[in-house]
C-alpha positions in Angstrom: 114.9 96.9 60.6 111.3 96.3 62.0 112.0 98.7 65.1 112.4 101.6 61.4 109.0 100.4 60.9 107.3 103.9 59.5 103.9 101.8 61.2 103.9 102.8 64.7 102.4 99.1 66.0 105.0 97.5 64.5 107.0 99.6 66.3 105.7 99.0 69.5 105.8 95.2 68.9 109.1 94.7 68.0 110.6 96.8 70.7 108.5 94.9 73.0 109.8 91.6 71.0 113.2 93.4 71.9 112.3 93.4 75.4 111.1 90.6 76.2 114.3 88.6 74.2 116.9 91.5 76.1 115.3 90.2 79.5 115.7 86.6 79.2 118.6 86.0 77.6 121.7 84.2 78.9 124.9 85.7 79.6 126.7 87.1 76.4 123.6 87.4 74.7 122.1 90.8 76.3 125.7 92.8 75.3 125.3 90.9 71.6 122.0 92.6 71.5 123.4 95.9 72.1 126.8 95.3 70.2 124.1 94.2 66.8 123.2 97.9 67.0 119.8 98.4 68.2 120.7 100.2 70.8 120.6 103.9 68.5 116.4 103.0 66.9 115.6 102.6 70.6 117.1 105.9 71.5 115.6 107.6 68.4 111.8 106.0 69.5 112.4 107.5 72.9 111.5 111.0 71.0 108.3 110.3 69.1 105.6 111.7 70.6 103.7 109.2 71.3 103.9 107.8 74.4 102.9 104.3 74.3 105.5 103.9 71.6 108.1 105.9 74.0 106.9 103.8 76.7 107.7 100.4 74.4 111.3 102.3 73.7 112.3 103.0 77.6 110.9 99.4 78.5 113.6 97.8 76.1 116.2 100.6 76.8 115.9 99.7 81.0 115.8 95.5 79.8 119.1 96.8 78.4 121.1 98.9 81.0 119.8 96.5 84.1 122.4 94.0 85.0 126.0 94.1 85.8 126.9 94.5 81.5 129.6 97.6 81.7 129.7 97.6 78.6 126.4 98.7 77.6 126.2 101.2 80.1 129.9 102.5 78.8 128.3 102.9 75.6 125.5 105.2 76.7 127.7 107.3 78.7 130.2 107.7 75.9 127.9 109.8 73.8 126.0 112.6 75.2 123.4 112.6 73.0 122.1 109.0 74.6 122.1 110.3 77.8 120.2 113.1 76.3 117.5 111.2 75.3 117.0 109.5 78.4 116.7 113.1 79.7 114.0 113.6 77.5 111.7 110.8 78.9 111.7 112.9 81.9 110.2 115.7 80.8 107.6 113.3 79.1 103.6 114.0 80.1 103.3 110.3 81.0 104.2 109.5 84.3 105.3 106.1 83.8 108.1 107.1 81.1 109.2 109.3 83.6 109.3 106.1 86.1 111.5 104.3 83.0 113.6 107.1 82.7 114.6 107.2 86.3 114.8 103.8 86.5 117.3 103.8 83.5 119.2 106.2 84.9 119.5 104.5 88.5 120.9 101.3 86.5 123.1 103.3 84.5 124.4 105.0 87.7 125.5 101.2 88.9 128.5 101.3 87.1 131.6 102.6 88.5 132.5 104.1 85.3 129.2 105.9 84.1 
């Protein structure tokens, strides 16, 4: 809900909180968070013109795709527009966004099915 707020500061805080939740989660929690529908808002926020919020969203995305959870990586693979959102980071004017995009792609490629 909060990741769909029109206030960018609220978006940033909610995305960063989500990142922390995912990074500090126990087994199964990360997949449950991904299955709750947060992936779509994160990918949408990656396309915002504000680089600070792109950084926050790319951090949350990396937190989701990092690790051994194949199901999350397969969710990304199954939809071309999901992958295009990550590729859009590579065209960012912000160097950190570019690095985060490359890292997300690398994390996804750890899966044999992607």
